[in-house]
C-alpha positions in Angstrom: 128.6 11.1 14.2 129.9 9.8 10.9 129.1 11.9 7.8 128.5 9.9 4.6 132.5 10.2 3.8 133.5 8.6 6.9 135.1 11.5 8.4 133.8 12.8 11.9 132.4 16.0 13.4 131.4 17.0 16.8 127.5 16.9 17.6 126.0 19.4 19.8 123.6 18.5 22.5 120.8 19.8 20.5 121.1 16.8 18.0 120.1 14.5 21.0 116.4 15.1 19.9 115.3 14.2 16.3 112.0 16.6 16.3 111.5 20.2 15.5 109.1 20.8 18.5 112.0 19.8 21.0 114.1 22.4 19.7 111.4 24.9 19.8 110.5 24.0 23.5 114.2 24.2 24.1 114.6 27.9 22.8 111.6 28.7 24.6 113.3 27.9 27.9 116.2 29.6 27.1 114.7 32.7 26.6 112.7 32.6 29.9 116.2 32.0 32.0 118.5 34.7 30.6 121.6 32.8 32.2 121.1 29.9 29.6 121.5 32.3 26.9 125.2 32.5 27.3 125.3 28.6 27.2 123.2 28.5 24.2 125.5 30.7 22.4 128.4 28.8 23.5 127.1 25.3 22.2 126.0 26.8 18.9 129.5 28.0 18.5 131.1 24.7 18.9 129.1 23.7 15.8 132.1 24.5 13.6 132.2 26.9 10.8 129.1 27.9 8.6 128.7 29.2 5.4 129.3 32.8 5.7 126.4 35.3 5.0 127.1 38.8 6.1 123.4 39.6 6.2 122.7 37.1 8.7 123.6 37.6 12.4 125.7 35.2 14.5 122.5 33.7 16.3 120.5 33.6 13.3 123.1 31.6 11.4 123.1 29.0 14.2 119.4 28.9 14.2 119.4 28.2 10.6 122.0 25.6 10.9 119.9 23.8 13.5 116.7 24.2 11.5 118.2 23.0 8.6 119.5 19.9 10.2 116.1 19.1 11.9 113.7 19.7 8.8 115.5 18.3 6.0 119.5 17.1 6.7 118.2 14.5 9.6 115.8 12.5 7.3 118.1 12.8 4.4 121.1 11.4 6.6 118.8 8.6 7.9 117.8 7.2 4.7 121.1 7.5 3.0 122.6 5.8 6.1 120.0 3.0 5.7 120.5 2.5 2.1 124.4 2.4 2.2 124.1 -0.6 4.9 122.6 -2.3 2.2 125.2 -1.5 -0.2 127.9 -2.2 2.0 126.4 -5.7 3.1 126.6 -6.6 -0.8 130.0 -5.6 -1.6 131.1 -7.5 1.8 129.4 -10.9 0.2 131.9 -10.4 -2.6 135.0 -9.9 -0.2 137.9 -12.9 -1.2 136.8 -13.2 -4.8 138.9 -12.7 -7.7 138.3 -9.0 -9.2 137.4 -10.4 -12.6 134.7 -12.4 -11.0 133.3 -9.5 -8.7 129.7 -8.8 -9.7 128.0 -5.2 -8.6 125.0 -6.6 -7.1 121.6 -5.0 -8.2 120.3 -2.4 -5.6 117.1 -3.6 -3.2 114.0 -1.5 -4.2 113.9 -0.5 -0.4 117.7 0.8 -0.9 116.6 2.7 -4.1 113.6 4.3 -2.4 116.1 5.3 0.4 118.6 7.0 -1.8 115.9 8.9 -3.9 114.5 9.7 -0.4 118.0 11.1 0.6 118.3 13.0 -2.9 114.6 14.5 -2.3 115.3 16.0 1.4 118.9 17.0 0.4 117.8 18.9 -2.4 115.2 20.8 -0.2 118.1 21.5 2.2 119.9 23.3 -0.9 116.9 24.8 -1.9 115.5 26.4 1.3 118.7 26.5 3.6 121.3 27.7 1.1 123.4 29.3 3.9 123.1 26.6 6.2 126.6 24.5 7.2 124.8 21.1 6.0 125.2 22.3 2.2 128.6 20.7 1.9 127.4 17.6 3.3 123.9 17.3 1.5 126.1 18.1 -2.0 128.4 14.9 -1.0 125.2 13.0 -0.3 123.2 13.5 -3.3 126.3 12.8 -5.6 126.8 9.4 -3.4 123.5 8.6 -3.9 123.4 9.0 -7.5 126.5 7.2 -7.8 125.2 4.2 -5.8 122.0 4.3 -8.3 124.1 4.3 -11.2 123.4 7.7 -12.4 126.9 8.8 -13.2 126.3 12.2 -15.0 124.2 13.4 -12.2 126.6 12.3 -9.2 129.6 13.8 -11.3 127.6 17.4 -11.7 127.1 17.2 -7.9 130.8 16.3 -7.3 131.6 19.2 -9.7 129.2 21.6 -7.7 131.1 20.5 -4.4 134.4 21.3 -6.1 133.6 24.6 -7.2 131.7 25.8 -3.8 133.9 24.3 -1.3 137.5 23.8 -3.0 139.1 23.0 0.5 136.5 20.7 1.5 137.3 17.8 4.0 135.0 15.9 1.5 137.0 16.6 -1.8 139.2 13.5 -1.7 136.1 11.2 -1.3 134.3 12.8 -4.0 137.4 13.0 -6.3 137.7 9.1 -5.7 134.0 8.2 -6.6 134.4 10.8 -9.4 137.3 8.7 -11.0 135.6 5.4 -10.5 132.2 6.8 -12.3 134.5 7.9 -15.4 135.8 4.3 -15.4 132.1 3.1 -15.0 131.2 5.4 -18.2 133.9 3.6 -20.4 135.8 6.6 -20.3 139.1 4.8 -19.5 141.6 7.3 -20.0 140.0 10.2 -18.2 139.4 7.8 -15.0 142.7 6.6 -14.9 144.4 10.1 -15.0 141.6 11.4 -12.6 142.7 8.8 -10.1 146.0 9.0 -10.8 146.1 12.8 -9.8 144.1 12.2 -6.8 146.8 9.5 -5.9 149.6 12.1 -6.1 147.6 15.0 -4.5 146.9 12.6 -1.6 150.3 11.5 -1.1 151.5 15.0 -1.0 148.8 16.0 1.7 149.4 13.1 3.7 146.2 11.4 3.2 147.1 7.7 3.2 143.9 5.9 3.3 142.8 8.1 0.2 145.9 7.4 -2.0 145.9 3.9 -1.2 142.0 3.7 -2.5 142.9 5.5 -5.3 145.8 2.9 -6.2 143.7 0.1 -5.7 140.9 1.4 -7.9 143.3 1.8 -10.6 144.9 -1.9 -10.0 141.1 -3.1 -9.9 140.5 -1.8 -13.2 143.8 -3.4 -14.8 143.0 -6.6 -12.9 139.3 -6.7 -14.5 140.8 -6.3 -17.8 143.4 -9.2 -17.5 146.7 -6.8 -17.4 148.1 -8.6 -14.5 151.4 -6.9 -14.5 149.8 -3.4 -14.2 147.3 -4.5 -11.5 150.1 -5.9 -9.3 151.9 -2.8 -9.9 149.1 -0.6 -8.6 148.3 -3.2 -5.8 151.8 -3.1 -4.5 151.7 0.7 -4.3 148.5 0.9 -2.5 149.8 -1.4 0.3 153.0 0.3 0.6 150.9 3.9 0.7 147.6 3.1 2.5 147.0 2.9 6.5 144.1 0.7 6.3 144.7 -2.6 7.4 141.5 -4.3 5.9 141.9 -2.9 2.9 145.5 -3.7 2.5 144.7 -7.1 3.3 142.2 -7.5 0.5 144.7 -5.6 -1.7 147.4 -8.1 -1.1 144.4 -11.1 -1.9 144.1 -9.8 -5.3 147.9 -9.4 -5.6 148.2 -12.7 -5.1 145.3 -13.7 -7.7 147.2 -11.7 -10.2 150.4 -13.9 -9.4 148.8 -16.8 -9.8 147.3 -15.7 -13.5 151.1 -14.9 -14.1 152.3 -18.5 -13.0 154.4 -17.3 -10.3 153.1 -19.4 -7.4 156.0 -18.1 -5.2 155.1 -14.8 -4.9 151.3 -15.6 -5.0 152.1 -17.6 -1.9 153.8 -14.6 -0.1 151.1 -12.4 -1.1 148.6 -14.7 0.4 150.3 -15.2 3.4 150.7 -11.4 4.1 146.8 -11.2 4.2 146.8 -12.0 7.7 149.8 -9.6 8.4 147.1 -7.0 8.4 143.6 -6.7 10.0 141.7 -9.0 7.5 137.9 -9.7 7.3 137.0 -13.3 7.9 136.0 -13.7 4.0 139.4 -12.2 3.1 141.5 -14.4 5.5 139.9 -17.5 4.7 140.4 -17.0 1.0 144.0 -16.5 1.3 144.6 -19.6 3.4 142.3 -21.7 0.8 144.4 -20.1 -2.0 147.5 -21.1 -0.4 146.3 -24.6 0.1 145.6 -24.9 -3.8 148.8 -23.8 -4.6 150.3 -27.0 -2.3 148.1 -29.2 -4.5 149.4 -27.5 -7.7 152.9 -28.2 -6.2 151.9 -31.9 -5.4 152.1 -31.3 -1.7 149.2 -33.4 -1.2 149.7 -34.6 2.6 150.2 -30.7 3.7 147.4 -29.4 1.7 145.0 -32.4 3.4 146.4 -31.4 6.5 145.6 -28.0 6.1 142.0 -28.6 4.6 141.2 -31.1 7.7 142.1 -28.2 9.9 139.9 -26.1 8.0 137.3 -28.6 8.8 137.9 -28.9 12.4 137.2 -25.1 13.2 133.5 -24.5 13.4 134.1 -21.0 12.2 134.6 -22.1 8.6 130.9 -23.7 8.8 129.7 -21.9 5.8 132.9 -23.0 3.9 132.6 -26.4 4.5 131.1 -26.9 0.7 134.1 -25.4 -0.8 136.8 -27.1 1.7 135.2 -30.8 0.9 134.9 -30.0 -2.8 138.7 -29.0 -2.6 139.4 -32.8 -0.9 137.5 -34.1 -3.5 139.7 -32.2 -6.2 142.9 -33.0 -4.2 142.1 -36.8 -4.5 141.8 -36.7 -8.4 145.2 -35.0 -8.5 146.5 -38.0 -6.4 144.6 -40.2 -8.5 142.7 -41.7 -6.0 139.9 -42.2 -8.3 137.3 -44.2 -6.0 138.0 -41.6 -2.9 137.5 -38.9 -5.3 134.2 -40.4 -6.6 132.9 -40.9 -3.0 134.0 -37.3 -1.6 132.5 -35.7 -4.6 129.3 -37.6 -4.9 129.0 -36.6 -1.1 129.2 -32.9 -1.9 126.6 -33.0 -4.8 124.3 -34.9 -2.0 125.1 -32.8 0.9 125.2 -29.5 -0.4 122.9 -29.3 -3.1 121.8 -26.3 -5.6 125.0 -24.7 -4.6 128.0 -23.9 -6.6 129.9 -26.9 -5.2 127.6 -29.0 -6.0 127.4 -28.0 -9.8 131.6 -28.0 -9.7 131.0 -31.7 -7.8 129.0 -33.1 -10.9 131.2 -31.3 -13.3 134.1 -33.0 -11.9 132.3 -36.6 -11.9 131.6 -35.8 -15.4 135.1 -35.2 -16.3 136.3 -38.6 -14.4 133.9 -40.7 -16.2 134.7 -39.0 -19.4 138.1 -38.9 -19.4 139.5 -41.7 -17.0 136.7 -44.1 -16.7 135.6 -43.6 -20.3 131.6 -44.1 -19.4 130.0 -41.8 -21.6 126.6 -42.6 -20.3 127.5 -41.7 -16.7 129.6 -38.6 -18.0 126.7 -37.3 -19.6 124.3 -37.9 -16.7 126.7 -35.7 -14.3 127.3 -33.2 -17.1 123.2 -32.9 -17.2 123.1 -32.4 -13.4 126.0 -30.0 -13.5 124.3 -27.7 -15.9 121.0 -27.8 -14.1 122.4 -27.8 -10.5 123.4 -24.1 -10.0 122.9 -21.9 -13.2 125.1 -18.8 -12.3 128.0 -21.1 -11.7 131.3 -20.9 -13.8 130.9 -24.4 -14.9 127.7 -24.3 -16.5 128.6 -23.1 -19.9 130.9 -26.1 -20.1 128.7 -28.8 -18.6 126.1 -27.5 -21.1 128.6 -28.0 -23.7 129.6 -31.3 -22.8 126.1 -32.4 -22.1 124.8 -31.5 -25.6 127.7 -33.4 -27.2 127.6 -36.4 -25.5 123.6 -36.3 -26.0 124.6 -35.8 -30.1 127.1 -39.0 -29.4 124.3 -41.1 -28.3 121.8 -40.1 -30.9 124.4 -40.6 -33.6 125.1 -44.1 -32.0 121.7 -45.3 -32.0 121.2 -43.8 -35.4 124.4 -45.9 -36.7 122.8 -49.1 -34.9 119.7 -48.7 -36.6 121.3 -48.3 -39.9 123.4 -51.5 -39.2 120.3 -53.4 -38.0 118.5 -52.6 -41.4 121.5 -53.3 -43.6 121.8 -56.8 -41.5 118.0 -57.6 -42.0 118.1 -56.8 -45.6 121.1 -59.1 -46.1 119.5 -61.8 -44.0 116.3 -61.6 -46.2 118.6 -61.6 -49.4 119.9 -64.7 -48.2 116.6 -66.2 -47.5 115.9 -65.5 -51.0 118.7 -66.9 -52.5 118.2 -70.1 -50.5 114.7 -70.2 -52.1 115.9 -69.7 -55.7 118.9 -72.1 -55.0 116.1 -74.8 -54.4 113.8 -73.8 -57.5 117.0 -74.2 -59.2 117.8 -77.8 -57.9 114.2 -78.6 -58.8 114.9 -77.1 -62.1 117.9 -79.1 -62.7 116.5 -82.6 -61.4 113.6 -82.0 -64.3 116.1 -81.2 -66.8 117.9 -84.7 -65.6 114.7 -86.3 -66.0 113.6 -84.5 -69.1 117.2 -86.0 -70.8 116.4 -89.8 -69.6 113.3 -89.6 -71.3 114.8 -88.2 -74.6 117.2 -90.9 -74.3 114.6 -93.4 -74.0 116.3 -94.7 -70.7 113.9 -96.6 -68.3 114.2 -94.5 -65.2 113.8 -96.1 -61.5 110.3 -97.8 -61.2 110.1 -95.7 -58.1 110.0 -92.1 -60.0 106.8 -90.9 -60.9 107.4 -89.1 -64.1 103.9 -87.7 -64.6 104.0 -86.1 -61.2 107.6 -84.6 -61.5 106.5 -83.2 -64.9 103.2 -81.4 -63.2 105.8 -79.9 -60.6 108.3 -78.8 -62.9 105.5 -76.8 -64.9 104.2 -75.3 -61.7 107.3 -74.3 -60.5 108.3 -72.7 -64.2 105.3 -70.6 -64.2 105.7 -69.2 -60.7 109.4 -68.8 -61.2 109.3 -66.3 -63.5 107.3 -63.8 -61.8 109.2 -64.5 -58.3 112.6 -63.7 -60.1 111.0 -60.6 -61.7 109.8 -59.7 -58.2 113.0 -60.2 -56.7 114.8 -58.1 -59.2 112.7 -55.5 -58.4 113.2 -55.8 -54.7 116.8 -56.3 -55.0 117.3 -52.9 -56.8 115.2 -51.2 -54.1 117.2 -52.5 -51.7 120.3 -51.7 -53.0 119.5 -48.2 -53.1 118.4 -48.3 -49.8 121.7 -49.6 -48.5 123.4 -47.1 -50.6 121.6 -44.5 -48.7 122.2 -46.3 -45.5 126.0 -46.2 -46.0 125.8 -42.9 -47.0 123.8 -41.9 -43.5 126.7 -44.3 -41.7 129.3 -41.9 -43.2 127.8 -38.7 -42.4 127.3 -40.3 -39.0 131.0 -41.1 -38.8 132.1 -37.8 -39.8 129.8 -35.8 -37.1 131.6 -38.6 -34.4 134.8 -37.2 -35.7 133.8 -33.8 -35.0 132.3 -34.0 -31.7 135.7 -35.8 -30.5 137.8 -33.5 -31.9 135.9 -30.1 -31.4 134.1 -30.9 -28.0 135.3 -33.8 -26.4 139.1 -33.2 -27.2 139.9 -36.8 -27.9 142.2 -36.4 -31.0 143.0 -39.9 -31.1 139.2 -40.9 -31.7 138.8 -38.0 -33.8 141.6 -39.5 -36.1 140.2 -42.6 -35.9 136.7 -41.8 -37.0 138.1 -39.3 -40.0 140.2 -42.2 -41.2 136.9 -44.3 -41.5 135.2 -41.6 -43.2 138.1 -41.5 -45.8 138.0 -45.4 -46.0 134.2 -45.9 -46.3 132.7 -42.6 -48.1 135.2 -42.2 -51.2 132.5 -41.2 -53.3 131.0 -38.8 -51.1 131.3 -35.2 -50.4 132.4 -36.2 -46.6 135.8 -37.7 -47.8 137.4 -34.9 -49.1 136.3 -32.9 -45.7 137.5 -35.6 -43.6 140.9 -35.9 -45.4 141.5 -32.0 -45.2 140.3 -32.1 -41.5 142.8 -34.6 -41.0 145.5 -32.4 -42.2 144.5 -29.6 -39.7 144.6 -31.9 -36.9 147.7 -33.6 -37.4 149.3 -29.9 -38.3 149.3 -28.9 -34.6 151.6 -31.8 -33.8 154.9 -30.0 -34.3 157.2 -30.1 -37.4 156.6 -34.0 -38.0 152.9 -33.1 -37.8 153.3 -30.6 -40.0 155.0 -32.5 -42.7 152.3 -35.1 -42.4 149.8 -32.4 -43.0 151.6 -31.2 -46.1 151.4 -35.0 -47.3 147.6 -35.1 -47.0 147.0 -31.6 -48.5 148.5 -33.4 -51.7 146.7 -36.3 -51.3 143.5 -34.2 -51.1 144.3 -32.3 -54.4 145.4 -35.7 -55.9 142.0 -37.5 -55.2 139.9 -34.6 -55.3 141.4 -32.0 -57.5 138.0 -30.2 -58.4 136.6 -29.9 -54.8 136.6 -26.6 -52.6 139.1 -28.5 -50.2 141.7 -28.9 -52.8 141.8 -25.2 -53.6 141.9 -24.7 -49.9 145.0 -27.2 -49.9 146.7 -25.8 -52.7 146.8 -22.5 -50.8 147.9 -24.3 -48.0 150.8 -25.6 -49.9 151.3 -22.3 -51.7 150.5 -23.8 -55.0 148.7 -21.7 -57.6 144.7 -22.0 -57.4 142.7 -23.5 -60.3 140.4 -21.2 -62.4 137.1 -22.4 -61.0 134.4 -23.1 -63.8 131.2 -21.4 -62.6 128.6 -23.7 -62.1 125.6 -23.3 -64.2 123.1 -24.3 -61.5 124.7 -21.8 -59.0 124.0 -18.9 -61.8 120.3 -20.2 -62.0 119.9 -20.0 -58.0 121.4 -16.7 -57.7 119.1 -15.2 -60.4 116.1 -17.1 -58.7 117.1 -15.9 -55.0 115.7 -12.3 -55.1 112.1 -13.6 -55.4 112.2 -15.6 -52.2 111.2 -13.0 -49.9 109.0 -11.0 -52.4 105.3 -11.6 -52.9 106.2 -13.0 -56.3 108.2 -15.9 -54.8 106.5 -18.3 -57.5 108.5 -16.5 -60.0 111.6 -18.4 -58.8 109.9 -21.7 -59.3 110.7 -22.2 -63.1 114.4 -21.4 -62.3 114.6 -23.8 -59.4 113.0 -26.6 -61.5 115.3 -26.2 -64.2 118.4 -26.7 -62.0 116.6 -30.0 -60.7 116.0 -31.1 -64.3 119.3 -30.3 -66.0 122.0 -31.0 -63.3 121.3 -33.5 -60.8 124.9 -34.0 -59.6 125.1 -30.1 -58.7 125.4 -29.3 -54.9 122.8 -26.7 -55.9 120.2 -29.7 -56.8 119.2 -30.8 -53.2 119.0 -27.1 -52.3 116.8 -26.1 -55.2 114.3 -28.8 -54.1 114.6 -27.9 -50.7 113.7 -24.0 -51.7 110.9 -25.3 -54.0 109.3 -27.2 -51.0 109.5 -24.0 -49.1 108.1 -21.8 -51.4 105.2 -24.1 -51.8 105.0 -24.4 -48.0 105.5 -20.8 -46.9 104.7 -18.6 -50.1 102.0 -20.2 -51.4 100.3 -22.5 -48.8 100.5 -25.4 -51.1 101.2 -28.0 -48.1 100.8 -31.0 -50.2 102.8 -30.0 -53.2 105.7 -29.0 -50.4 105.1 -32.3 -49.0 105.8 -34.2 -52.4 108.6 -31.9 -53.0 110.5 -32.8 -49.6 109.6 -36.5 -49.9 111.5 -36.5 -53.2 114.4 -34.7 -51.5 114.7 -37.5 -49.0 114.3 -40.3 -51.9 117.2 -38.5 -54.1 119.5 -37.0 -51.5 119.0 -38.8 -48.4 122.3 -37.7 -46.8 122.2 -34.0 -47.6 121.7 -31.3 -44.8 118.4 -30.3 -46.8 117.0 -33.8 -46.5 118.2 -34.0 -42.7 116.3 -30.4 -42.2 112.9 -31.7 -43.6 112.9 -35.1 -42.4 111.3 -34.6 -38.9 108.5 -32.5 -40.7 108.1 -35.6 -42.9 107.9 -38.0 -40.3 105.8 -35.8 -38.3 103.4 -35.9 -41.3 103.7 -39.5 -41.8 102.8 -40.0 -38.1 99.7 -37.6 -38.1 98.5 -39.7 -41.4 98.8 -42.7 -39.3 96.7 -41.6 -36.5 93.7 -40.1 -38.9 93.7 -43.9 -40.4 94.0 -45.4 -37.4 91.2 -43.3 -36.0 88.9 -43.5 -39.3 89.5 -47.4 -39.1 88.4 -47.5 -35.4 85.2 -45.1 -36.3 84.3 -47.6 -39.1 84.9 -50.5 -37.0 82.5 -49.0 -34.5 79.8 -48.1 -37.2 80.1 -51.6 -38.7 79.4 -53.0 -35.2 76.5 -50.6 -34.7 74.9 -51.6 -37.8 75.0 -55.2 -37.1 73.5 -54.6 -33.8 70.8 -52.6 -35.5 70.2 -55.4 -38.0 70.2 -57.8 -35.4 67.3 -56.3 -33.6 65.4 -55.3 -36.6 65.2 -59.4 -37.5 64.0 -60.1 -33.8 60.1 -60.9 -33.5 58.1 -58.1 -32.8 55.9 -59.7 -30.3 58.8 -61.5 -28.2 58.6 -60.6 -24.8 61.2 -60.1 -22.4 62.2 -62.7 -20.2 60.8 -62.7 -16.6 62.9 -61.6 -13.7 63.0 -64.5 -11.4 63.9 -62.4 -8.4 60.1 -60.7 -8.8 58.3 -64.4 -8.4 60.2 -65.5 -5.2 58.3 -65.9 -2.1 
């Protein structure tokens, strides 16, 4: 029988049955047959050493051991073994994965219940049978149960009790190994590493090779998890050299290979992966090593050999559960070769055939990259990134897919906004052209009338075909309307000009946001530089221009020595063009130029004075200060902020929704491109939509009411003695 520690001991014939009744019957038989007593004594003596108790006879001690086993220890051991199977099965699923990606699976409720039952039964044994031979086993079992349950403090207490009561226990090494791991799990890293290092040295001295290998392996896994690959490899190599456990050594070689890959040493990585099969690896470990070697071949552009090995893996039915991973790698190999049509076909096959898997999510993600960076089809890229982030949320690519999906969604929203602005500007220009044509026609008529007046004044006889009276009448009519029309056109022209200026500011803002998307999220530096330059050219009088110019310098600065020189030149340009801006100050800092002493903005002082009132019950006390900012300095950057805050106070502190709406609308009209206007724009749009719905509903109700009134009026005017028309069917024969 195997104890929780993994070491074996002999089982007596009495252990063949699991009931105390069987034991009682057997003892009765022995007592009736004296010649069996000698055999019973002999069997009890074969059970090994027990906790010595001078007050208990030899036979009684053996009897206590047996009773303790069947009354408590057997049930504790059974429950523990069942629960541990679940833990080991979960750990087996993590075989072959790099240590930093390994996660500790949560225990099932069934396993938790079984571990708690094992603790309960083993604790009873310690209480009621403190002299039995099973005390040592029970202490280890309780400590391991608490370890698996994640209760490190209680597990450590039991391990320390085991060390104190049984300093020479065969279970000491396993308990010390778990004790060191529990210290690491509590983030007591220094103590944990020292404990495991002492265990390694002690186990080597005692020639306990398996324990020594496990101790060094645990140290290596700690460093690997913290991405200290050099220290991890050192301990992995030491573990393999010491341990005599083939399966453990195979997994250790695999993890060493992962570390070499992270260090960029593909030659040593390949050697480690190849060495895995020199031991007795689990299937998952062996497959992972072969697969990693294939990825190294792809990285070294040995595409034909890599493809041959991948197809060989596909031809082996034993790899059936890994077919999605193999098929995906073939698709990635085609991408590396530049065979984009083949790659798209294979990746599409993977995301369809193996839906809702990590491989399917990665296939969608790779397709998104192909459409984004190679085929530059952002619509298809966005579609695939969106599918990738939803396909398998636990995948490592989900975060990047979400980022790219959101970036491309913003990209299309901005382009839609740009299209809308361009259409409105084009429509305004078209309407102006029509009006200009009408005014030109009016001017032509007026010129003709003026010519007629000159003819009349000079007593020149015009052509007989000209009706002078009609022309005079038309001129008078046009003159009367012309003045009113020109005034209306002038007002409309001013409104349109203001609207077009606002639209152009929105366009500049959209261009700036596009540049940011390309630079920060899509990593297309050339596109980012183009859009930043557009902002600089178009928005010279906006706040976006100095920001764009400064960011342009930051982009160029990453391009080595020549890039730094270009960046310094742009910093100087920022200082020259926008000397009072915050970006000029930052540019001076970059160039090592003394900073200007900035004059304090009076609006800023007013706003800071008002700020303490915002979250109090006297928020309305801030309104006079905020209105003063709006009235005195409309060019200050604090002016739109003050307007927004006024509206916020009305809405959230004073519950004056109408007043808030009026302030928000003023903010939109005066500072349409500010971040505060953009924040309230959806709110105002929703408000307008609701108003239109109410007006529409009211109009429908009014129409219905009017219709009903007309029907009532018609019924009232009908003759009272009028009889209903006879039903023809009633008189049919």
